[in-house]
Kinemage of the C-alpha trace (Angstrom):
@kinemage 1
@onewidth
@group {chain A} dominant
@subgroup {mainchain}
@vectorlist {calphas} color= white
{ca met a 1} P 0.345 -0.188 0.031
{ca gln a 2} L 2.943 2.469 0.922
{ca thr a 3} L 4.203 1.664 -2.597
{ca glu a 4} L 1.178 2.078 -4.320
{ca lys a 5} L 1.359 5.808 -2.403
{ca leu a 6} L 4.441 7.134 -3.529
{ca arg a 7} L 4.292 5.737 -6.939
{ca ile a 8} L 0.940 7.824 -7.160
{ca ala a 9} L 3.378 10.932 -5.163
{ca asp a 10} L 5.787 10.470 -8.023
{ca ser a 11} L 3.484 10.291 -10.689
{ca leu a 12} L 1.407 13.138 -10.044
{ca tyr a 13} L 5.026 15.552 -9.584
{ca ala a 14} L 5.884 14.395 -12.556
{ca phe a 15} L 2.986 15.530 -13.805
{ca tyr a 16} L 3.162 18.585 -11.989
{ca glu a 17} L 6.494 19.526 -13.638
{ca thr a 18} L 5.277 19.345 -17.050
{ca leu a 19} L 3.476 22.153 -16.155
{ca ser a 20} L 4.368 26.105 -17.438
{ca asp a 21} L 5.778 27.756 -14.949
{ca asp a 22} L 2.586 30.092 -14.683
{ca ile a 23} L 0.361 27.131 -13.835
{ca gln a 24} L 3.356 26.039 -11.602
{ca gln a 25} L 2.326 28.803 -9.174
{ca ala a 26} L -1.359 29.211 -9.593
{ca phe a 27} L -1.776 25.429 -8.597
{ca leu a 28} L 0.844 26.178 -5.536
{ca gln a 29} L -1.177 29.094 -4.205
{ca lys a 30} L -4.588 27.807 -5.016
{ca leu a 31} L -3.077 24.325 -2.606
{ca phe a 32} L -1.244 26.689 -0.096
{ca gln a 33} L -4.938 28.547 -0.028
{ca lys a 34} L -7.018 25.151 0.247
{ca gln a 35} L -4.285 23.954 2.987
{ca gln a 36} L -3.428 26.752 4.969
{ca asp a 37} L -6.335 25.646 8.033
{ca lys a 38} L -4.866 22.061 8.136
{ca leu a 39} L -1.116 24.689 8.246
{ca glu a 40} L -2.442 27.111 10.937
{ca lys a 41} L -4.529 23.861 12.593
{ca ser a 42} L -0.738 22.105 12.974
{ca ala a 43} L 1.063 25.113 14.334
{ca phe a 44} L -1.625 25.582 16.860
{ca tyr a 45} L -1.331 22.332 17.651
{ca ile a 46} L 2.289 21.972 17.771
{ca ala a 47} L 2.798 25.193 19.486
{ca arg a 48} L -0.013 24.306 22.456
{ca arg a 49} L 2.071 20.623 22.790
{ca glu a 50} L 5.345 22.635 23.746
{ca val a 51} L 3.662 24.392 26.374
{ca thr a 52} L 2.051 21.029 28.119
{ca asn a 53} L 5.493 19.935 27.684
{ca glu a 54} L 7.045 23.221 28.861
{ca asn a 55} L 4.345 23.403 31.666
{ca glu a 56} L 4.875 20.008 32.635
{ca leu a 57} L 8.682 20.542 32.702
{ca his a 58} L 7.837 23.561 35.318
{ca glu a 59} L 5.514 21.187 37.562
{ca ala a 60} L 8.087 18.903 38.015
{ca glu a 61} L 10.625 21.927 38.724
{ca arg a 62} L 8.026 23.402 41.295
{ca ser a 63} L 7.317 20.024 41.930
{ca his a 64} L 11.145 19.351 43.337
{ca leu a 65} L 11.799 22.479 44.617
{ca asp a 66} L 8.341 22.133 47.100
{ca glu a 67} L 10.025 18.861 48.326
{ca leu a 68} L 13.885 21.567 48.794
{ca ile a 69} L 12.284 23.448 50.465
{ca arg a 70} L 10.177 20.845 52.561
{ca val a 71} L 13.986 19.432 53.079
{ca leu a 72} L 15.194 22.353 54.354
{ca thr a 73} L 12.338 23.728 56.468
{ca ile a 74} L 12.987 20.485 58.216
{ca his a 75} L 16.390 20.352 58.526
{ca glu a 76} L 15.961 24.323 59.673
{ca ile a 77} L 13.599 23.595 62.371
{ca glu a 78} L 16.090 20.472 63.389
{ca glu a 79} L 18.614 23.009 64.107
{ca met a 80} L 16.566 25.624 65.521
{ca gln a 81} L 15.855 23.142 68.279
{ca glu a 82} L 19.233 21.731 69.149
{ca ile a 83} L 20.224 25.076 69.548
{ca ile a 84} L 17.033 26.096 71.766
{ca glu a 85} L 18.472 23.194 73.605
{ca gly a 86} L 21.515 23.937 73.755
{ca glu a 87} L 23.190 21.136 72.071
{ca leu a 88} L 24.324 23.360 69.147
{ca pro a 89} L 25.987 26.824 69.014
{ca ile a 90} L 24.204 30.008 67.765
């Protein structure tokens, strides 16, 4: 099936090359007009996917920072308790 699609695509391109320059240009303009909506939707999808990936990365970073802050806070509390109890110098 893929071979058939490739053969058809090659045939269409060979036909396209036989057209005059002005017909090729008109064809490309028409193709772009018809495909513009698909291109815009694709660009939107790609941009949305990148933002989603970036947000996931930010979420992972936030999670890591929250855990680091929690660990540091626990450590600081323990240090403060040791200072209060006189186990550590001020």
